[in-house]
C-alpha positions in Angstrom: -42.7 93.8 -29.1 -41.6 97.3 -30.2 -42.1 98.5 -26.6 -40.1 95.7 -25.2 -37.2 96.5 -27.6 -37.3 100.2 -26.5 -37.2 99.0 -22.8 -34.3 96.8 -23.5 -32.5 99.6 -25.2 -33.0 101.9 -22.3 -31.7 99.3 -19.9 -28.6 98.7 -22.0 -28.0 102.5 -22.2 -28.4 102.8 -18.4 -25.8 100.0 -17.7 -23.4 101.4 -20.3 -23.6 104.9 -18.6 -23.2 103.3 -15.2 -20.2 101.3 -16.2 -18.7 104.3 -17.9 -19.1 106.4 -14.7 -16.9 103.9 -12.7 -13.4 105.3 -12.9 -10.6 102.8 -12.4 -8.2 103.8 -9.6 -4.6 103.9 -10.5 -1.6 103.5 -8.2 -1.4 107.1 -7.1 -5.1 107.0 -6.1 -4.5 104.0 -4.0 -1.5 105.6 -2.4 -3.5 108.6 -1.5 -6.0 106.4 0.2 -3.2 104.6 2.1 -1.8 108.0 3.3 -5.2 108.6 5.0 -6.2 105.1 6.1 -3.1 102.8 6.5 -2.8 102.0 10.2 0.8 101.1 10.0 1.7 104.4 8.5 -0.3 106.3 11.1 1.4 104.3 13.8 4.8 105.2 12.3 3.8 108.9 12.2 2.8 108.7 15.9 6.1 107.1 16.7 7.9 109.9 15.0 5.9 112.5 17.0 7.0 110.6 20.1 10.7 110.6 19.1 11.0 114.2 18.1 10.1 115.3 21.6 13.5 114.0 22.8 15.1 117.2 21.5 12.7 119.4 23.4 13.3 117.4 26.6 17.0 117.6 26.1 16.9 121.4 25.7 14.8 121.7 28.8 17.7 120.3 30.9 19.8 123.4 30.0 17.1 126.0 30.6 15.9 127.5 34.0 13.3 125.7 36.0 10.7 127.7 38.0 8.4 126.3 40.6 5.9 127.9 42.9 4.2 126.4 45.9 2.0 127.6 48.7 0.3 126.4 51.9 -2.3 127.6 54.4 -2.3 126.2 57.9 -4.8 126.3 60.8 -2.9 126.4 64.1 -4.0 125.9 67.7 -1.8 126.7 70.7 -2.8 124.8 73.9 -1.4 124.6 77.4 -2.5 121.6 79.5 -5.4 121.1 77.0 -6.5 124.7 77.4 -6.8 126.6 74.1 -4.7 129.7 74.5 -4.5 130.9 70.9 -5.7 129.8 67.4 -4.8 131.4 64.2 -4.3 131.0 60.5 -0.9 131.3 58.6 -0.2 131.4 54.9 3.0 130.9 53.0 4.0 131.2 49.3 7.3 130.1 47.7 8.9 130.6 44.3 12.1 128.8 43.3 14.3 129.4 40.2 17.1 127.0 39.3 19.5 127.7 36.4 22.2 125.0 35.6 25.7 126.6 35.3 28.0 123.6 35.0 26.1 120.4 34.2 27.9 118.3 31.7 25.3 115.5 32.2 22.5 117.9 31.0 24.6 119.0 28.0 25.2 115.4 26.9 21.5 114.6 27.5 20.7 117.5 25.1 23.0 116.0 22.5 21.3 112.6 22.9 17.9 114.1 22.6 18.8 115.9 19.4 20.2 112.7 17.9 17.2 110.7 18.9 14.8 113.2 17.3 16.8 113.1 14.0 16.8 109.3 14.2 13.0 109.3 14.6 12.7 111.5 11.5 14.9 109.2 9.5 13.0 106.1 10.7 9.7 107.8 9.7 11.1 108.6 6.2 12.0 104.9 5.9 8.5 103.9 7.0 7.0 106.2 4.4 9.1 104.5 1.7 8.0 101.1 3.0 4.4 102.2 2.7 5.0 103.0 -1.0 6.4 99.6 -1.6 3.6 97.8 0.4 1.0 99.7 -1.5 2.6 99.0 -4.9 3.2 95.3 -4.0 -0.5 94.9 -2.9 -1.7 96.8 -6.0 0.3 94.7 -8.5 -0.5 91.5 -6.6 -4.2 92.2 -7.4 -3.4 92.9 -11.0 -1.2 89.8 -11.2 -4.0 87.8 -9.7 -6.5 89.2 -12.2 -4.2 88.4 -15.1 -3.7 84.9 -13.8 -7.4 84.4 -13.3 -8.2 85.7 -16.8 -5.6 83.4 -18.3 -7.0 80.4 -16.3 -10.5 81.2 -17.5 -9.3 81.5 -21.1 -7.4 78.2 -20.7 -10.5 76.5 -19.2 -12.6 77.8 -22.1 -10.1 76.7 -24.7 -9.6 73.2 -23.2 -13.4 72.9 -22.8 -13.8 73.5 -26.5 -11.1 70.9 -27.2 -12.9 68.5 -24.9 -16.2 69.0 -26.7 -14.5 68.6 -30.1 -12.8 65.3 -29.0 -16.2 64.0 -27.8 -17.8 64.8 -31.2 -14.9 63.2 -33.0 -15.3 60.1 -30.8 -19.0 60.0 -31.5 -18.5 59.8 -35.2 -15.6 57.4 -35.0 -12.8 59.8 -35.8 -11.1 59.6 -32.4 -10.2 57.1 -29.8 -11.7 57.1 -26.3 -8.2 58.0 -25.0 -8.4 61.4 -26.7 -11.7 62.1 -24.9 -10.2 61.0 -21.6 -7.1 63.1 -22.0 -9.0 66.3 -22.9 -11.4 65.6 -20.0 -8.4 65.3 -17.5 -6.8 68.4 -18.9 -10.2 70.3 -18.6 -10.6 69.1 -15.0 -7.1 70.4 -14.1 -8.0 73.8 -15.6 -11.1 74.0 -13.4 -8.9 73.4 -10.4 -6.4 76.0 -11.5 -9.2 78.5 -12.1 -10.6 78.0 -8.6 -7.1 78.4 -7.1 -6.7 81.7 -9.0 -10.0 83.0 -7.7 -8.9 82.3 -4.2 -5.5 84.0 -4.9 -7.4 87.1 -6.2 -9.6 87.2 -3.2 -6.6 87.1 -0.9 -4.8 89.8 -2.8 -7.9 92.1 -2.7 -8.2 91.6 1.0 -4.6 92.6 1.5 -5.1 95.8 -0.5 -8.3 96.5 1.4 -6.5 96.2 4.8 -4.1 98.9 3.7 -6.5 101.5 2.2 -9.5 100.8 4.5 -12.1 100.1 1.9 -12.9 97.8 -1.0 -11.3 98.7 -4.3 -13.7 97.9 -7.2 -11.6 98.6 -10.3 -7.8 99.0 -10.8 -6.0 100.5 -13.8 -3.7 98.0 -15.6 -0.3 98.9 -17.1 -0.2 100.0 -20.7 1.2 97.5 -23.1 4.1 99.9 -23.9 5.2 100.3 -20.2 8.8 101.4 -20.1 11.3 98.9 -19.0 14.8 100.3 -18.5 18.1 99.4 -16.8 19.2 101.3 -13.6 20.7 104.7 -14.3 23.6 104.8 -13.7 24.4 101.2 -14.6 27.5 101.2 -12.4 26.7 99.3 -9.2 29.2 101.0 -7.0 27.7 104.4 -7.7 24.4 103.1 -6.2 26.3 101.7 -3.2 27.9 105.1 -2.6 24.5 106.8 -2.8 23.0 104.2 -0.4 25.7 104.8 2.1 24.9 108.5 2.1 21.1 108.5 1.9 19.7 105.2 3.2 17.3 106.1 5.9 17.8 103.0 8.0 21.5 103.6 8.0 21.0 107.2 9.0 18.7 106.1 11.8 21.2 103.5 13.1 24.1 106.0 13.1 22.0 108.6 14.9 21.0 105.9 17.4 24.7 105.2 17.9 25.4 108.9 18.5 22.6 109.2 21.0 23.9 106.2 22.9 27.4 107.7 23.0 26.0 111.0 24.3 23.9 109.1 26.9 27.1 107.2 28.0 28.9 110.5 28.4 26.0 111.9 30.4 26.2 108.9 32.8 30.0 109.3 33.1 29.4 113.0 34.0 27.4 112.1 37.0 30.7 111.8 38.9 31.6 115.4 38.1 30.7 118.5 40.1 27.3 120.1 39.5 26.9 123.8 39.9 23.5 125.6 39.8 22.3 129.1 40.3 19.4 129.1 42.7 16.9 131.8 43.6 14.2 131.5 46.3 11.5 134.0 47.2 9.0 133.3 50.0 6.1 135.3 51.4 4.2 134.5 54.6 1.6 135.9 56.8 0.4 134.9 60.2 -2.7 135.7 62.3 -0.9 134.5 65.5 -2.1 136.9 68.3 0.3 136.2 71.1 3.6 134.4 71.6 3.2 131.8 74.3 -0.3 133.0 74.9 1.0 136.1 76.8 3.2 138.3 74.6 1.4 140.3 71.9 2.6 139.5 68.3 3.9 142.7 66.7 3.8 141.0 63.2 0.1 140.0 63.4 -1.2 139.9 59.9 1.9 141.5 58.4 3.2 140.1 55.1 6.8 139.0 55.4 9.1 138.5 52.4 12.3 136.5 52.3 14.7 136.4 49.2 17.7 134.1 48.8 20.2 133.9 45.9 22.9 131.2 45.9 25.3 129.2 43.9 24.9 125.6 44.8 27.7 123.1 44.4 27.4 119.3 44.7 29.7 116.4 44.1 28.4 112.8 44.2 30.8 110.7 46.2 29.1 107.4 46.8 25.6 106.1 45.9 25.9 102.4 46.6 27.6 101.8 43.2 24.5 102.9 41.3 26.3 105.7 39.4 29.2 103.4 38.3 26.7 100.7 37.3 24.6 103.1 35.2 27.8 104.3 33.5 28.8 100.7 32.6 25.4 100.0 31.4 25.3 103.1 29.2 28.6 102.3 27.6 27.5 98.7 27.0 24.5 100.1 25.2 26.8 102.4 23.2 28.9 99.4 22.2 25.7 97.6 21.1 24.6 100.6 19.0 28.0 100.8 17.3 27.8 97.2 16.3 24.2 97.6 15.1 25.3 100.6 13.0 28.1 98.5 11.4 25.6 95.7 10.7 23.1 98.1 9.1 25.9 99.6 6.9 26.9 96.2 5.7 23.2 95.2 5.1 22.7 98.4 3.2 25.6 97.6 0.9 24.3 94.1 0.4 20.8 95.3 -0.3 21.8 97.9 -2.8 24.0 95.5 -4.7 21.3 92.8 -4.6 18.5 95.2 -5.7 20.7 96.6 -8.4 21.4 93.2 -9.8 17.7 92.3 -9.3 16.5 95.1 -11.5 19.0 94.1 -14.3 17.7 90.5 -13.9 14.1 91.6 -14.1 14.7 93.7 -17.2 16.2 90.6 -18.9 13.4 88.5 -17.6 10.7 90.8 -19.0 12.4 90.7 -22.4 12.8 87.0 -22.4 9.2 86.4 -21.2 7.9 88.7 -24.0 9.8 86.7 -26.6 8.6 83.4 -25.0 5.0 84.6 -25.3 5.5 85.4 -29.0 7.1 82.0 -29.5 4.4 80.0 -27.7 1.7 81.9 -29.8 3.5 80.8 -33.0 4.0 77.3 -31.6 0.3 77.0 -30.8 -0.7 78.1 -34.3 1.7 75.5 -35.8 0.4 72.8 -33.5 -3.2 73.6 -34.4 -2.4 73.3 -38.1 -0.6 70.0 -37.5 -3.5 68.7 -35.4 -5.9 69.5 -38.2 -3.8 67.7 -40.8 -3.1 64.8 -38.5 0.7 65.3 -37.8 0.1 66.3 -34.2 -2.1 64.6 -31.6 -4.3 65.9 -28.8 -1.6 65.8 -26.2 0.6 68.0 -28.3 -2.2 70.5 -28.8 -3.1 70.5 -25.1 0.6 71.1 -24.1 0.9 74.0 -26.6 -2.2 75.6 -25.2 -0.9 75.2 -21.6 2.4 76.7 -22.5 0.7 79.7 -24.1 -1.4 80.5 -21.1 1.6 80.0 -18.8 3.7 82.3 -20.9 0.9 85.0 -20.6 1.0 84.7 -16.8 4.7 84.7 -16.7 5.0 87.8 -18.9 2.4 89.8 -16.9 4.1 88.8 -13.6 7.6 89.7 -14.8 6.5 93.3 -15.5 5.1 93.7 -12.0 8.2 92.1 -10.5 10.4 94.6 -12.4 8.5 97.5 -10.9 8.8 96.3 -7.4 12.5 95.6 -7.9 13.1 99.2 -9.1 11.1 100.6 -6.2 13.2 98.6 -3.7 16.4 99.7 -5.4 15.4 103.4 -5.0 14.3 102.8 -1.4 17.7 101.2 -0.6 19.5 104.4 -1.6 16.9 106.7 0.0 15.6 108.2 -3.3 12.2 106.6 -3.5 9.4 109.3 -3.5 5.7 109.6 -4.4 6.8 111.0 -7.8 7.9 107.5 -8.6 4.4 106.2 -8.1 3.0 109.1 -10.1 5.3 108.2 -12.9 4.1 104.6 -12.9 0.5 105.8 -12.7 1.0 107.9 -15.8 1.7 104.7 -17.7 -1.6 103.0 -16.7 -4.7 102.8 -18.8 
């Protein structure tokens, strides 16, 4: 028996050490995993790398272009099907072209620069969205865990109430209706608990799809988590900040600038084009005789030719393609202008809405916390009244349900406050990983 007790103690110590070695992962840990494994973020990063090449391609249009080519030929000279001469000839060419007056290339360079900057702004926005997606998924899991724990506690409490009602009925102290009411309430808690389990599983799968692996244990918020109003409290100050720094608005304006430059480039296709052109060619020939009779004095001799020129061209008519491309480019510019205006108005709307949302959530957390304290006191009073006979079973069941609902609402309100604050900061372009680190510092 003593040996069995020692074995049980060893098993208990082993599991205690194992559980202690499992470190709960906080929000910053999950965010680091998302930076490595989130496919949406990696796709956004690849899109940024695609977009930033527009600037390099725009610059290339203003720089010289150098091409080289070569050929080798086998030649046969025949007269009335009689082979008179056969020889090999080689040629090498080098061409250098430097634009001198090409407004279309200049505007294409401006468009490429704007598109690269727009890609950077869009990627910054996607990084902020990743932070919000990670935080939302993280707190959805915590919220689901809190809801499930409350549902299990409710099921357990109503179960005890059901057993007590049955015992009271067996000794004749309660009517059958009390047993039926507690049984019905218990069955509903079982249904609620099953639904909460499904909700938790779905929330965990969402988080797994972002970080690329199962997350075993998450750190909860501390009870004293700081809840504060936006600073500054003035809404228009946030709007001004959003109009300056919102990444979606920056991207839209840069897209507008790029479309304008592209339209100007298309309009410039009607203008003269001037290029500096240099050409160098080298050739050799093994031709023995001209016409099969005259000896070739340049047999095997390398010949060089060098040409330098300024080329001028002026498009006059291309079947209407140039004019059509110009109209199309300006229509695209008009569309980009309107989209920039819409994005600006949307930014103002979002900033104001998110600012008010944070204020609402602060009030909501305060109210939910007070409601939780009130429902706890109400349950205690109802239990006392039930024991002395002034309250019935229905009153007690309702008080218990209100308590567990208040627990769920309070936990959920804190998570909603955090997401609202993150969205407000994102709408003004100030959301950064430091915000997630600050939240993580207030986790158990």
